[in-house]
Residue frames as a rotation matrix with the C-alpha (Angstrom) as fourth column:
UNK 1
0.771 -0.538 -0.340 -4.56
-0.373 -0.815 0.443 -152.56
-0.515 -0.215 -0.830 -21.41
UNK 2
0.836 -0.529 -0.144 -1.50
0.029 0.305 -0.952 -152.65
0.548 0.792 0.271 -23.62
UNK 3
0.718 -0.695 -0.040 1.91
0.133 0.081 0.988 -153.60
-0.683 -0.715 0.151 -22.33
UNK 4
0.670 -0.494 -0.554 4.87
-0.739 -0.510 -0.439 -152.11
-0.066 0.704 -0.707 -24.16
UNK 5
-0.271 -0.772 0.575 6.85
-0.617 0.598 0.512 -155.24
-0.739 -0.216 -0.638 -23.35
UNK 6
0.269 0.478 0.836 4.68
0.317 0.776 -0.546 -156.95
-0.909 0.412 0.057 -25.98
UNK 7
0.806 0.072 -0.588 5.86
-0.452 -0.567 -0.689 -154.69
-0.383 0.820 -0.425 -28.76
UNK 8
0.496 -0.609 0.619 8.01
0.650 0.733 0.200 -156.56
-0.575 0.303 0.760 -31.25
UNK 9
0.741 -0.314 -0.594 10.78
-0.479 -0.867 -0.139 -154.37
-0.471 0.388 -0.792 -32.51
UNK 10
0.108 -0.734 0.671 12.82
0.248 0.673 0.697 -157.18
-0.963 0.091 0.254 -33.96
UNK 11
0.308 0.075 0.948 11.97
0.941 0.126 -0.315 -155.98
-0.143 0.989 -0.032 -37.45
UNK 12
0.975 -0.021 -0.222 13.11
-0.023 -1.000 -0.009 -152.45
-0.222 0.014 -0.975 -36.70
UNK 13
0.634 -0.769 0.082 16.44
0.314 0.159 -0.936 -151.62
0.707 0.619 0.342 -38.35
UNK 14
-0.375 -0.754 0.540 17.76
-0.308 -0.448 -0.840 -150.02
0.874 -0.481 -0.064 -35.14
UNK 15
-0.751 0.094 -0.654 17.48
0.590 0.541 -0.600 -150.95
0.297 -0.836 -0.462 -31.45
UNK 16
0.258 0.965 -0.051 14.28
0.848 -0.201 0.490 -149.87
0.462 -0.169 -0.870 -29.68
UNK 17
0.198 -0.222 -0.955 16.19
0.767 -0.572 0.292 -147.38
-0.611 -0.790 0.057 -27.53
UNK 18
-0.735 -0.591 -0.331 17.20
0.254 -0.694 0.674 -145.41
-0.628 0.412 0.660 -30.64
UNK 19
-0.156 0.751 0.642 13.75
0.981 0.040 0.191 -145.07
0.117 0.660 -0.742 -32.19
UNK 20
-0.589 -0.114 0.800 12.76
0.335 -0.936 0.113 -141.51
0.736 0.334 0.589 -33.06
UNK 21
-0.736 0.371 -0.566 11.36
0.497 -0.270 -0.825 -139.28
-0.459 -0.888 0.014 -30.32
UNK 22
-0.012 0.820 0.573 8.14
0.924 -0.210 0.320 -137.31
0.383 0.533 -0.755 -30.79
UNK 23
-0.920 -0.161 0.357 7.43
0.072 -0.965 -0.251 -133.61
0.385 -0.205 0.900 -30.54
UNK 24
-0.274 0.838 -0.472 4.65
0.960 0.213 -0.179 -132.87
-0.049 -0.503 -0.863 -28.03
UNK 25
-0.730 0.143 0.668 2.50
0.124 -0.934 0.336 -129.81
0.672 0.328 0.664 -28.77
UNK 26
-0.822 0.559 -0.110 0.07
-0.037 -0.244 -0.969 -128.07
-0.568 -0.793 0.221 -26.46
UNK 27
-0.041 0.900 0.434 -3.61
0.767 0.306 -0.563 -128.07
-0.640 0.310 -0.703 -27.48
UNK 28
0.733 0.277 -0.622 -2.89
-0.034 -0.897 -0.440 -124.65
-0.680 0.344 -0.648 -29.03
UNK 29
0.874 -0.404 0.271 -0.12
0.429 0.376 -0.822 -126.15
0.230 0.834 0.502 -31.22
UNK 30
0.582 -0.744 0.329 2.71
-0.776 -0.628 -0.048 -124.56
0.243 -0.227 -0.943 -29.19
UNK 31
0.169 -0.583 -0.794 5.74
0.009 0.807 -0.591 -126.86
0.986 0.092 0.141 -28.87
UNK 32
0.874 0.173 0.455 6.07
-0.446 -0.092 0.890 -128.12
0.196 -0.981 -0.003 -25.28
UNK 33
0.096 -0.844 0.527 8.77
-0.764 0.277 0.582 -130.75
-0.638 -0.459 -0.619 -25.20
UNK 34
-0.142 -0.232 -0.962 10.31
-0.770 0.637 -0.040 -133.80
0.622 0.735 -0.269 -26.84
UNK 35
0.352 0.310 0.883 9.11
-0.807 0.579 0.119 -137.18
-0.475 -0.754 0.454 -25.55
UNK 36
-0.714 -0.630 0.304 10.45
-0.435 0.740 0.513 -140.68
-0.548 0.234 -0.803 -26.12
UNK 37
-0.617 0.486 -0.619 8.76
-0.534 0.319 0.783 -142.93
0.578 0.813 0.063 -28.66
UNK 38
-0.704 0.345 -0.620 7.50
0.568 0.798 -0.201 -145.13
0.426 -0.494 -0.758 -25.80
UNK 39
-0.684 0.447 -0.576 5.86
0.279 -0.569 -0.773 -142.14
-0.674 -0.690 0.265 -24.05
UNK 40
-0.687 0.415 -0.596 4.33
-0.708 -0.566 0.422 -141.07
-0.163 0.713 0.683 -27.37
UNK 41
-0.638 0.448 -0.626 2.77
-0.069 0.777 0.626 -144.50
0.767 0.443 -0.465 -27.87
UNK 42
-0.666 0.390 -0.636 1.42
0.746 0.340 -0.573 -144.61
-0.007 -0.856 -0.517 -24.29
UNK 43
-0.712 0.387 -0.586 -0.06
-0.099 -0.881 -0.462 -141.10
-0.695 -0.271 0.666 -24.57
UNK 44
-0.633 0.499 -0.591 -1.81
-0.734 -0.145 0.663 -142.04
0.245 0.854 0.458 -27.80
UNK 45
-0.637 0.391 -0.664 -3.20
0.278 0.920 0.275 -145.30
0.719 -0.009 -0.695 -26.37
UNK 46
-0.515 0.467 -0.719 -4.65
0.817 0.014 -0.577 -143.59
-0.259 -0.884 -0.388 -23.30
UNK 47
0.145 0.672 0.726 -6.15
0.903 -0.391 0.181 -140.94
0.405 0.629 -0.663 -25.58
UNK 48
0.273 -0.149 -0.951 -4.37
0.621 -0.728 0.292 -137.97
-0.735 -0.670 -0.106 -23.97
UNK 49
-0.434 -0.541 -0.721 -3.07
-0.266 -0.687 0.676 -136.81
-0.861 0.484 0.154 -27.35
UNK 50
0.858 0.514 0.007 -4.01
-0.093 0.168 -0.981 -136.59
-0.506 0.841 0.192 -30.99
UNK 51
-0.110 -0.896 0.430 -1.36
0.555 0.304 0.774 -137.95
-0.825 0.324 0.464 -33.36
UNK 52
0.527 0.267 -0.807 -0.74
-0.322 -0.816 -0.480 -135.18
-0.787 0.513 -0.344 -35.90
UNK 53
0.495 -0.446 -0.746 2.09
-0.809 0.075 -0.582 -136.76
0.316 0.892 -0.323 -37.92
UNK 54
0.835 -0.188 0.517 3.92
-0.092 0.879 0.468 -140.09
-0.543 -0.439 0.716 -38.03
UNK 55
-0.246 -0.937 -0.249 7.27
-0.756 0.024 0.655 -141.47
-0.607 0.349 -0.714 -39.15
UNK 56
0.088 0.271 -0.959 7.38
-0.888 0.458 0.048 -144.05
0.452 0.847 0.281 -41.99
UNK 57
-0.821 -0.479 -0.311 8.47
-0.283 0.814 -0.507 -146.73
0.496 -0.329 -0.804 -39.49
UNK 58
0.349 0.937 -0.006 5.87
-0.553 0.211 0.806 -149.00
0.756 -0.278 0.592 -37.89
UNK 59
-0.762 -0.457 0.458 5.95
-0.643 0.451 -0.620 -150.81
0.077 -0.767 -0.637 -34.56
UNK 60
-0.073 0.683 -0.727 4.14
-0.435 0.634 0.639 -154.08
0.897 0.363 0.251 -33.97
UNK 61
-0.381 0.056 0.923 2.58
-0.843 0.389 -0.371 -156.02
-0.380 -0.919 -0.101 -31.12
UNK 62
-0.814 0.105 0.572 1.01
0.161 0.986 0.049 -159.45
-0.559 0.132 -0.819 -31.32
UNK 63
-0.094 0.910 0.404 -2.32
0.893 0.256 -0.370 -158.03
-0.440 0.326 -0.837 -32.48
UNK 64
0.840 0.427 -0.334 -1.64
0.300 -0.879 -0.369 -154.42
-0.451 0.210 -0.867 -33.51
UNK 65
-0.239 -0.873 0.425 0.58
0.968 -0.178 0.179 -152.46
-0.081 0.454 0.887 -35.84
UNK 66
0.825 0.509 -0.245 0.89
0.488 -0.860 -0.148 -148.71
-0.286 0.002 -0.958 -35.80
UNK 67
0.381 -0.669 0.638 2.98
0.460 -0.461 -0.759 -146.01
0.802 0.583 0.132 -37.34
UNK 68
-0.239 -0.585 -0.775 5.54
0.971 -0.123 -0.206 -144.48
0.025 -0.802 0.597 -35.00
UNK 69
0.788 0.610 -0.084 4.19
0.614 -0.789 0.021 -141.09
-0.054 -0.068 -0.996 -33.79
UNK 70
-0.265 -0.873 0.408 6.27
0.859 -0.406 -0.311 -138.07
0.437 0.268 0.858 -34.77
UNK 71
-0.867 0.082 0.491 4.12
-0.206 -0.957 -0.204 -135.10
0.453 -0.278 0.847 -33.68
UNK 72
-0.366 0.738 -0.567 1.51
0.877 0.477 0.055 -135.21
0.311 -0.478 -0.822 -30.91
UNK 73
-0.579 0.253 0.775 -1.00
-0.263 -0.958 0.117 -132.58
0.772 -0.136 0.621 -29.74
UNK 74
-0.957 0.254 -0.138 -2.48
0.207 0.270 -0.940 -132.61
-0.202 -0.929 -0.311 -26.25
UNK 75
-0.338 0.914 0.226 -6.25
0.752 0.118 0.649 -132.85
0.566 0.389 -0.727 -26.26
UNK 76
0.811 0.536 -0.237 -6.51
0.563 -0.603 0.565 -130.38
0.160 -0.591 -0.790 -23.36
UNK 77
0.455 -0.641 0.618 -4.35
-0.131 -0.734 -0.666 -127.29
0.881 0.223 -0.418 -22.90
UNK 78
0.377 -0.458 -0.805 -1.54
0.905 0.365 0.216 -127.62
0.195 -0.810 0.553 -20.39
UNK 79
0.967 -0.098 -0.236 -0.24
-0.011 -0.938 0.345 -124.60
-0.256 -0.331 -0.908 -18.48
UNK 80
0.560 -0.821 0.107 3.10
0.203 0.011 -0.979 -123.43
0.803 0.570 0.173 -19.84
UNK 81
0.880 -0.405 -0.247 5.95
0.227 -0.098 0.969 -123.67
-0.417 -0.909 0.006 -17.37
UNK 82
0.682 -0.723 -0.110 9.16
-0.592 -0.456 -0.664 -121.87
0.430 0.518 -0.739 -18.07
UNK 83
0.878 -0.458 0.136 11.97
0.292 0.739 0.607 -124.34
-0.379 -0.494 0.783 -17.74
UNK 84
0.495 -0.787 -0.369 15.57
-0.821 -0.563 0.100 -123.33
-0.286 0.253 -0.924 -17.94
UNK 85
0.793 -0.350 -0.498 17.93
-0.065 0.765 -0.641 -125.49
0.605 0.541 0.584 -19.91
UNK 86
0.870 -0.492 -0.037 20.55
0.112 0.123 0.986 -126.87
-0.481 -0.862 0.162 -17.52
UNK 87
0.504 -0.791 -0.347 24.12
-0.859 -0.416 -0.300 -125.84
0.093 0.449 -0.889 -18.19
UNK 88
0.571 -0.434 0.697 26.28
0.011 0.853 0.523 -128.84
-0.821 -0.290 0.492 -19.12
UNK 89
-0.509 -0.831 -0.225 29.11
-0.331 -0.052 0.942 -129.65
-0.794 0.554 -0.249 -21.50
UNK 90
-0.612 0.335 0.716 26.75
0.688 0.673 0.273 -131.76
-0.390 0.660 -0.642 -23.62
UNK 91
0.485 0.872 -0.068 24.20
0.748 -0.454 -0.485 -128.92
-0.453 0.185 -0.872 -23.86
UNK 92
0.251 -0.485 -0.837 26.93
-0.326 -0.857 0.399 -126.40
-0.911 0.173 -0.374 -24.77
UNK 93
-0.794 -0.558 0.239 28.13
-0.011 0.407 0.913 -128.71
-0.607 0.723 -0.330 -27.56
UNK 94
-0.262 0.788 0.558 24.55
0.919 0.380 -0.104 -129.13
-0.294 0.485 -0.824 -28.77
UNK 95
0.566 0.461 -0.684 23.85
0.320 -0.887 -0.332 -125.37
-0.760 -0.031 -0.649 -28.66
UNK 96
0.091 -0.658 -0.747 26.95
-0.644 -0.611 0.460 -124.79
-0.759 0.440 -0.480 -30.80
UNK 97
0.878 0.404 -0.255 26.14
-0.453 0.530 -0.717 -127.75
-0.154 0.745 0.649 -33.12
UNK 98
0.666 -0.671 0.326 29.48
0.470 0.717 0.515 -129.50
-0.579 -0.190 0.793 -32.34
UNK 99
0.579 -0.407 0.707 31.27
0.602 -0.371 -0.707 -126.63
0.550 0.835 0.030 -34.08
UNK 100
-0.269 -0.759 -0.593 34.37
0.941 -0.339 0.006 -124.80
-0.205 -0.556 0.805 -32.86
UNK 101
0.748 0.640 -0.176 33.34
0.611 -0.768 -0.192 -121.18
-0.258 0.037 -0.965 -32.34
UNK 102
0.247 -0.742 -0.624 36.85
-0.203 -0.669 0.715 -119.98
-0.948 -0.050 -0.316 -33.32
UNK 103
-0.746 -0.640 -0.184 37.84
-0.324 0.108 0.940 -121.91
-0.581 0.761 -0.288 -36.46
UNK 104
-0.011 0.863 -0.504 34.40
-0.974 -0.124 -0.191 -123.21
-0.227 0.489 0.842 -37.53
UNK 105
-0.714 -0.274 -0.644 35.39
-0.466 0.872 0.146 -126.90
0.522 0.405 -0.751 -37.72
UNK 106
0.446 0.846 0.293 32.60
-0.874 0.340 0.348 -129.37
0.194 -0.411 0.890 -36.93
UNK 107
-0.548 -0.767 -0.334 34.03
-0.595 0.638 -0.489 -132.27
0.588 -0.069 -0.806 -34.94
UNK 108
0.126 0.497 -0.859 33.06
0.339 0.792 0.508 -135.34
0.932 -0.355 -0.069 -32.93
UNK 109
0.870 0.310 0.383 32.45
-0.205 -0.480 0.853 -134.63
0.448 -0.821 -0.354 -29.22
UNK 110
0.764 -0.611 -0.206 35.62
0.559 0.468 0.685 -136.43
-0.322 -0.638 0.699 -28.11
UNK 111
-0.155 -0.841 0.518 37.66
0.957 -0.257 -0.131 -133.98
0.244 0.476 0.845 -30.21
UNK 112
0.198 0.347 0.917 36.05
0.176 -0.933 0.314 -130.92
0.964 0.100 -0.245 -28.62
UNK 113
-0.623 -0.282 -0.730 36.53
0.777 -0.117 -0.618 -128.92
0.089 -0.952 0.292 -25.48
UNK 114
0.624 0.709 0.329 34.82
0.682 -0.700 0.213 -125.86
0.381 0.091 -0.920 -24.12
UNK 115
-0.502 -0.847 0.173 36.43
0.736 -0.524 -0.428 -122.51
0.453 -0.088 0.887 -23.59
UNK 116
0.278 0.483 -0.830 35.75
0.803 -0.591 -0.075 -119.62
-0.527 -0.646 -0.553 -21.23
UNK 117
0.534 -0.032 0.845 35.51
0.647 -0.627 -0.433 -116.48
0.544 0.778 -0.314 -23.39
UNK 118
0.393 -0.459 0.797 36.64
-0.696 -0.715 -0.068 -114.40
0.601 -0.528 -0.601 -20.42
UNK 119
-0.242 -0.558 -0.794 39.19
0.026 0.814 -0.580 -116.74
0.970 -0.161 -0.183 -18.77
UNK 120
0.656 0.512 -0.555 38.38
0.487 0.274 0.829 -118.00
0.576 -0.814 -0.070 -15.27
UNK 121
-0.161 -0.811 -0.563 41.66
0.987 -0.114 -0.118 -116.55
0.031 -0.574 0.818 -14.00
UNK 122
-0.937 -0.125 0.325 40.24
0.163 -0.982 0.092 -113.11
0.308 0.140 0.941 -14.86
UNK 123
-0.739 0.670 0.062 36.89
-0.343 -0.296 -0.892 -113.67
-0.579 -0.680 0.449 -13.20
UNK 124
-0.494 0.567 -0.659 35.08
-0.749 0.108 0.654 -115.41
0.442 0.817 0.371 -16.06
UNK 125
-0.169 0.550 0.818 32.17
-0.762 0.454 -0.462 -117.61
-0.625 -0.701 0.342 -14.94
UNK 126
-0.996 -0.051 0.079 31.25
-0.001 0.845 0.535 -121.09
-0.094 0.532 -0.841 -16.08
UNK 127
-0.167 0.986 -0.022 27.80
0.133 0.000 -0.991 -120.33
-0.977 -0.168 -0.131 -17.47
UNK 128
0.390 0.459 0.799 25.87
0.795 0.271 -0.543 -120.01
-0.466 0.846 -0.259 -20.74
UNK 129
0.993 0.115 -0.020 27.04
0.092 -0.876 -0.473 -116.45
-0.072 0.468 -0.881 -21.43
UNK 130
0.468 -0.882 -0.059 30.77
-0.815 -0.456 0.359 -117.16
-0.343 -0.120 -0.932 -21.07
UNK 131
-0.276 -0.557 0.783 31.39
-0.203 0.830 0.519 -120.70
-0.940 -0.015 -0.342 -22.42
UNK 132
0.458 0.351 -0.816 31.68
-0.868 -0.018 -0.495 -121.78
-0.189 0.936 0.297 -26.06
UNK 133
0.804 -0.195 0.561 32.53
0.254 0.967 -0.029 -125.01
-0.537 0.166 0.827 -27.86
UNK 134
0.518 -0.668 -0.535 36.00
-0.849 -0.479 -0.223 -125.13
-0.108 0.569 -0.815 -29.31
UNK 135
0.791 -0.363 -0.492 38.46
0.094 0.868 -0.488 -127.61
0.604 0.340 0.721 -30.72
UNK 136
0.743 -0.537 -0.399 41.46
0.583 0.227 0.780 -128.54
-0.328 -0.812 0.482 -28.63
UNK 137
-0.226 -0.883 0.412 44.04
0.965 -0.262 -0.032 -126.78
0.136 0.390 0.911 -30.90
UNK 138
0.019 0.291 0.957 42.06
0.233 -0.932 0.279 -123.50
0.972 0.218 -0.085 -30.74
UNK 139
0.939 0.325 -0.114 41.68
0.161 -0.120 0.980 -123.83
0.305 -0.938 -0.165 -26.97
UNK 140
0.365 -0.885 -0.290 45.46
0.858 0.200 0.473 -124.19
-0.360 -0.422 0.832 -26.61
UNK 141
-0.342 -0.503 0.794 46.15
0.817 -0.577 -0.014 -121.34
0.465 0.644 0.608 -29.03
UNK 142
0.384 0.575 0.722 43.79
0.092 -0.802 0.590 -118.94
0.919 -0.160 -0.361 -27.23
UNK 143
-0.509 -0.665 -0.547 45.14
0.561 0.225 -0.796 -119.90
0.652 -0.712 0.259 -23.84
UNK 144
-0.146 0.368 -0.918 44.53
0.940 -0.238 -0.245 -117.45
-0.309 -0.899 -0.311 -21.01
UNK 145
-0.958 -0.156 -0.239 43.50
0.068 -0.938 0.339 -114.56
-0.278 0.308 0.910 -23.27
UNK 146
0.071 0.979 -0.190 40.24
-0.158 -0.177 -0.971 -113.08
-0.985 0.099 0.142 -24.48
UNK 147
0.411 0.120 0.904 39.29
0.783 0.461 -0.417 -113.75
-0.467 0.879 0.096 -28.12
UNK 148
0.995 -0.035 0.097 40.20
0.018 -0.868 -0.496 -110.14
0.102 0.496 -0.863 -28.98
UNK 149
0.462 -0.878 0.128 43.66
-0.700 -0.272 0.661 -110.43
-0.545 -0.395 -0.740 -27.37
UNK 150
-0.128 -0.499 0.857 44.29
0.110 0.852 0.512 -113.73
-0.986 0.160 -0.054 -29.18
UNK 151
-0.557 -0.023 -0.830 43.05
-0.744 -0.430 0.511 -112.39
-0.369 0.903 0.222 -32.53
UNK 152
-0.958 0.284 -0.041 40.44
0.252 0.901 0.354 -115.19
0.137 0.329 -0.934 -32.65
UNK 153
-0.612 0.779 0.133 36.96
-0.787 -0.617 -0.012 -113.73
0.073 -0.112 0.991 -33.23
UNK 154
-0.619 0.513 0.595 33.96
-0.016 0.749 -0.663 -115.80
-0.785 -0.420 -0.455 -32.16
UNK 155
-0.875 0.423 0.235 31.59
0.348 0.212 0.913 -117.14
0.336 0.881 -0.333 -34.81
UNK 156
0.190 0.949 0.250 28.68
0.163 -0.282 0.945 -116.46
0.968 -0.139 -0.209 -32.40
UNK 157
-0.510 -0.255 0.822 28.48
-0.706 -0.421 -0.569 -114.90
0.491 -0.870 0.035 -28.96
UNK 158
-0.854 0.205 -0.477 27.48
0.373 0.881 -0.291 -117.41
0.361 -0.427 -0.829 -26.28
UNK 159
-0.461 0.789 0.406 23.85
-0.779 -0.579 0.241 -117.29
0.425 -0.206 0.881 -25.10
UNK 160
-0.637 0.399 0.659 21.33
-0.316 0.645 -0.696 -119.22
-0.703 -0.652 -0.285 -23.04
UNK 161
-0.950 0.311 0.032 19.28
0.174 0.439 0.882 -121.51
0.260 0.843 -0.471 -25.31
UNK 162
-0.342 0.917 0.204 15.53
-0.736 -0.397 0.549 -121.11
0.584 0.038 0.811 -25.67
UNK 163
-0.217 0.294 0.931 13.32
-0.874 0.366 -0.319 -123.00
-0.435 -0.883 0.178 -23.25
UNK 164
0.878 0.357 0.318 12.34
-0.167 0.852 -0.496 -125.59
-0.448 0.383 0.808 -25.89
UNK 165
0.052 -0.967 -0.248 15.83
-0.908 -0.150 0.392 -126.90
-0.416 0.205 -0.886 -26.45
UNK 166
0.953 0.294 -0.072 16.38
-0.290 0.816 -0.500 -129.58
-0.088 0.498 0.863 -29.03
UNK 167
0.238 -0.971 0.008 20.04
-0.962 -0.234 0.138 -129.98
-0.132 -0.041 -0.990 -28.18
UNK 168
-0.092 -0.274 0.957 19.96
-0.307 0.922 0.234 -133.75
-0.947 -0.273 -0.169 -27.92
UNK 169
0.687 0.386 0.615 19.00
0.451 0.438 -0.778 -133.78
-0.569 0.812 0.127 -31.60
UNK 170
0.497 -0.501 -0.708 21.92
-0.512 -0.828 0.227 -131.55
-0.701 0.250 -0.668 -32.60
UNK 171
-0.599 -0.791 0.128 23.80
-0.383 0.423 0.821 -134.33
-0.704 0.442 -0.556 -34.33
UNK 172
-0.506 0.472 0.722 20.70
0.653 0.756 -0.037 -135.76
-0.563 0.453 -0.691 -36.01
UNK 173
-0.954 0.247 0.171 18.96
-0.077 -0.751 0.655 -132.57
0.290 0.612 0.736 -37.06
UNK 174
-0.494 0.857 0.149 15.31
-0.584 -0.200 -0.786 -131.68
-0.644 -0.475 0.599 -36.60
UNK 175
-0.629 0.310 0.713 13.02
0.536 0.837 0.109 -134.40
-0.563 0.450 -0.693 -38.00
UNK 176
-0.941 0.222 0.256 11.06
0.119 -0.490 0.863 -133.23
0.317 0.843 0.435 -41.05
UNK 177
-0.098 0.989 -0.111 7.60
0.715 0.147 0.683 -133.84
0.692 -0.012 -0.722 -39.51
UNK 178
0.047 0.069 -0.997 8.45
0.933 -0.358 0.019 -131.38
-0.356 -0.931 -0.081 -36.67
UNK 179
-0.755 -0.634 0.168 9.53
0.652 -0.700 0.291 -128.44
-0.067 0.329 0.942 -38.81
UNK 180
-0.308 0.670 0.676 6.11
0.337 -0.588 0.736 -126.84
0.890 0.454 -0.045 -39.44
UNK 181
0.672 0.662 -0.332 5.51
0.479 -0.047 0.877 -126.68
0.564 -0.748 -0.349 -35.67
UNK 182
0.150 -0.722 -0.676 8.80
0.922 -0.144 0.359 -125.10
-0.356 -0.677 0.644 -34.58
UNK 183
0.782 0.073 -0.619 9.75
-0.016 -0.990 -0.137 -121.42
-0.624 0.117 -0.773 -34.71
UNK 184
0.830 -0.523 0.196 12.06
0.234 0.006 -0.972 -120.43
0.507 0.852 0.127 -37.54
UNK 185
0.248 -0.808 -0.535 15.70
0.963 0.148 0.223 -120.34
-0.101 -0.571 0.815 -36.44
UNK 186
0.831 -0.023 -0.556 17.07
0.080 -0.984 0.160 -116.93
-0.550 -0.177 -0.816 -35.54
UNK 187
-0.130 -0.989 -0.067 19.74
0.181 -0.090 0.979 -115.46
-0.975 0.115 0.191 -37.67
């Protein structure tokens, strides 16, 4: 049996924790979820998956070297479970690609806020359909008004993200090996 503690990542240009994740596909090539590089290696070693595509980077143990898996396909079909994306500030920022939905500026997370389209003081809820990413100056300018009242149209209406949510990759972009297996973006 292989022990991941034996893997030598000293030659990797980035820490092991930041190695690329893998896209896990069902046996029917439907995207299921994103898994860590460690999980991808384990699944391939125990023969639960077929490695469809790899990254150029390699990982090494004392006796083995292998390309880092990028896309995996389950050998047996798994039942699809609908999973809702949890509402959080991080997921809202990822959904909106770190972009202010009023002025269009793309900023670092620490320079962003989120805004209630219908203000909470008027009954607006804190959920996917009423919260957007915005920069702090736009949030202050809009204040306790609707976008229409403030004369600040939204770039996109807020919405609940799809069940396969790649929000954690928002800053990095979708890896090239994954693109043939993902649905085309709406819009």
